[in-house]
N, C-alpha and C positions, 0 to 999 in steps of 0.2 A: 473320508469322502462320502460313504454310504450314512454314516451317522448325520453329517451335515445336511444330506438330502432329505432324510425323515424329518429333521427338525423343520427345515424349509416347507416342505410338503404340507406338513400339518398346519402351520402358520398361514400358507399362501391360500389355503381354503377354509379359513376360520369362519366365512360367513356361512358354512354349511356345517351342522354340528357333526364332529368326527369320532365316533365311539364304534366298538365292535358290533357286528350284526352277523348271523350266519345264514344259511342257506333254509328256504322253506320247504314245504313238502313238494310232492313231484306233481301235484295239480298246479295249473299255472292260471294266475290271476290276472288276465290280460287287460289292459288299461283301455277304458272307454274314453274315445277320444273324437273330436269332430273337428273340421278345417274351418276353425272360427275365425280366419282371416279371409274368407270368401263370403260374397253375399248368399250363396248357397253352402253353408256350413256342411251339410248332409254328402256333399261331394268329397269323396275319400282320397282321390287321386290327386295328382299335382296339375293345376292348370297350366297349359303351355303359355297362356297370356300373363301369368304371375313372373315375368322375367325381369332382368336388370333394368329395363326401361320402365318398369311399373313397381320398381322395388319400395318397398316401406322403409323410410329414412325418418328417424326420429330422435331428438335430443332431450334428455333429461338433466334438471339441475340437480347437483348433489351437494347437500348441506348437512351439517352433524344437528341431528334434531334434538338428541338427548346427550347432556354433558356427563363427562366421566363421574362415575360414581365409585371409583377404586379408591380405598383410603389410602393407598400407597404412591400411586402416580397417576397422572392424567395425560390424555392424548388430545389433541385439538386439529381437526381437519379445517384448511381453507376450502372455500367453495369451488367445487369441480362440476365437470359434466360427464355423462355416460351417454353414447353413440350407439345407436342400433342400426342394423341394415338387414333386411330380411326379404329373399325373393328366390324363385326357382332357377336354377343353374343348369344350362344345357352341358352335358357330360359326355365326350366322346372317348374313345380307346386312348387317344393321346392324354387327356385330361386325367384319366384312371391311374396313369403311371405315378402321378405325383400325389394321390389321395389314398391309394391301395397298395398293399404289399404283394409281391409277387407270388407267396404261396397261396394268395386267395384270389389272384386277380382274374383268374378264368371264370369264376363264379360271377363276377361282374360282367366281364365281356360277353358272357352268354345271355345276359339280361339286356343286352343293348338293342336287341331286335333287328329287324331287315334295315331299318333306317340307320342303324349305326350310332345311335345316341341314347341316353336316357336323361331324365331330369331328376336332380336331386334338389332338395331345399338347402339353402345356404343362409346361415345366420351369422353375423359379425356383430361384436359389442366392443367399444372402447370406453375404460373407465379411465378419466384423467383428472388426476388431483395435484394441484400445483403445490401443496406443501402439507406436511402433517409433522406436528411439534409433539415430542414426548417430554413431559416435566416431572422431576422428582425433587421436591422440596425447593432449593433456589437454582437448581441446574436445569437446563433444556437443552434438547438435540432436535434440529430441524432437518427433515429430508424433503427435497424438492423434486418436482416433475417425476411424480409418481404414476405409474399405469398398470393397467392390465387389459390385455387385447386378446380376444378369443375368436377363432373361427371355428365354424361347425358346418358339416355336410351329414345330412340325414335322409332317410327315405319317407314316403307319403303316409299319412293316416291309415291308409289301407294296408301298410306294413308297420303299423304302430310307431311311428317315426324313430325306426330303429337307427340306432347311430352307423356312420359309415367312416368319417374321418373327423378328428377335432386338433386343433392346435391353439395352444394358449401360452403367451408371453407374459410373465410377472416381473414387475420392477416396483415393488412395494414394500415400504418399512411397516412391520406387524407387530403387535404386542407379543412378549415372548414369554411373560411370567406373572401370575397373579400378584405374589408379593415381592416385588423386587427390591433388593437392599439397597442397589446402587443403580445410577442411570443408565449405564452400559448393558444392564441386565433386563432393562424395560422392553427393548426392541430387538427384531432380527430383521436385516435388510434380505429380502427375498429377490433374488435376481435369477428366474428360473424359466426354462422351456418345458412344456409337456406336450407331447405329440402321441396320439392314440389313433391305431389302425384297428378296423374291426372286419370280420368277415361278413358276407351279406345276410347271413342268418341272424346276425348279432349274437351269435353263441361263443364267438371267442374274440379276444383283444389282445394286441402286443401295444405296449406303451413305451417310449423313449422320454427318458427325463434327464435333461442337462442343466449343470449348474453353471450359468452364464457369468457368474462371477470369478470362476476359475479359469484362467487361460488355458486353452487346448483341452479342456476337460472332455472326455469322452461320454457319450449318453449312457444312463443305465437302462438296461432293459427289463421290461416287466411284463411277464406273460399271465394273463388272467383268462383261462379257459372255463368251460362249465358255466358261462352265464345264462345258459337256458335252464340251468338247475335252480334258479332263483324263483320263489313263488311268484313274485310281481315281475312285470314287464321292466326291463333294464334300460336306462337311458344314461348318456353321457352329461356330466352335471353342468357343462358348459353352455347347454341351451334349455337349462331347466325352466327359463322363461317362458319359452315357446310350449313346452310341454304342459305347464299349467294353464296357459291360455287356451289349450286344445281341449281339456277335460270337460267331460260331459257330467251332468248331475251335481251333487254336492259333497261328494268325496272321492278321493282316489288314492290307492296305494302305490306305490312305485318304489324302484330300487334305482340308485345313482351309483355310477361308477366313477372315481377319481382315481387317475394314474398312480400306481404304486400301492394301492390301499385296496383292501376287500370291499367289494359293493355294499352300500348300507341301505337299510330299509327306511322310508319315510311315508307319512301319511299326509294328504293335502285335505283340509276342511273349508269349504265355502261357508261365508258367513255376510253378515250386514254392518259389520263394523265402519264407522265413520273414518274419514281420512285422517282427522285428527280428535282428541278428546275434547278439547275445547270446541264448543258448537259454532260459535261465530267464525274461529279461524279455520274450522273444516269447511263452513259454507264460503268462505273466502277462497280458499284452496281449490275446492270444487270449480268455483266460477272461472279462476284462473284456467284450469285444465279445459273447462268447456269452451272457453275462448279459443284455446289453441286448437281444439278439435274442429270449430266452427270455421277458422281460418283455413284448415286443411281440407275442408268439405266433408269432415268425418262426422258432423253432427249438424243437424238443421232443428232448431227450436220449432215445436208446433204449438198451435192455439189449443188451449185447454179451457172448457167452460166449467166453471165452479157452481157450487150449489146455488150461490146466490145470484146466478145470471151473469157474473162477470167473467172475463176471460183473462187469462194468462198465459205466457210462454211456459212450455216445458223444460224442465231441468234435466241435465246429465244425470243419469242413475249408475251407481257403481256397485260391485260386489267385492267382498275381500277374500282372500285365499291364504289361509294360515299353513305353512309347512312345518310339521313336528317330527323329529327323529324317533324312531321305535327301537328300544332295545337298550336303553342305557341313559346315564345322566351326562350332562356337559355344562361347562360354565358360561352359558349364554341363554338366549331365549329364542323363540320361533321366529323364523323369517315370515314377513308377510307382505303380500301383494293386493293391489287393488286394479280391477279392471271395468271398463265401462261396458254395460251390459244392455243398453236400449237399443235392440235389434231392428226396431222400426226406423231408427235414425242412422243405419249402417255404421255404428261404431265397432261392429266386428270384435268385440270384447278386447279391444286394444288395452295395453297395461299402461296406466296412467300414474302409477306409484308403486315404489318398493321400499321396504323398510329393512336393512341390513344390520342386525344386531352385532356390536363388536364383543369380543370375548372379554372375559374377566371383569365384566361390569364396567366397561370404558364408554358406554353410550351407545349411539345408533347413527347411521348414516340414511337419509331420506334421498330417494330418487324421484323426483316430480317432474311429469312432463313438461316440457319448457317451449318445443318447436317441433 
């Protein structure tokens, strides 16, 4: 049972490079963050107006942008969707009973204040993949209705977006080996539930991991104390999208926690990479994204006067952010995000694209803003 959990755990989070990393020095490298989803990004607390009625709801089209380059077998994904929802949730003592553990609940209850409630950020994502097909020689195996659903609760920028509670349910067939000799060894079906509870300081976490494919399986418990001993700010990997969106400056060092594994150190570097290597295709993709933001009132082109006296409409500007693992090698490449950056047009650094590299040189998935 434990061996199977370890294999599925590693496979289920293959989008983030997973190799060993240790604790840093006693000095803390706190993340430099801003509330980049507000018009006033310098406001570090949670705005009560950013509630469910004003939630950000976005849909991304998921396509396989790079074909498999593995010389032994290939993986082909049907077009899917990635849905995100982000807002501030009002939490009372009753709600705390479901997202905190009893041993740490008093810490949260003491923070409710005289009104009897507190606000936490709530971020939900749904990756829906109609099918994925593994092919080795003349044999193929197709898995349908694949999904990964995550829910995350975390504190404000003033508290470094520290995690409170996360829940992730995975139903996804994933690559299992680099050099598979037979079709059955190309994949592993992950049907897992990961639930993590943090104390309010973010220094300790208890995780429960359940193998949903085993009838009546009891959750495996993992304790990860001493998170404050890490050199960087620690986040739960389920809301990495938001952390990178919040970063200030051109670089960020962070530590990610995955249930059942030791925290890993990463660095994020901001650049000016185009959405695609082909210039014409990159311009076309940027135009599609811009039309979505215009329709949602998130971008309004402005007249720009050219040197020759003519005027044109401004175009959406983006910045790239590359996530790199620190401390070892892994059979994959860095994850990359693109965010809208034109503050004058209230884009609020919304994520417009994400590229997920697949392990074992099996290609990549692109998540591109669609609605």
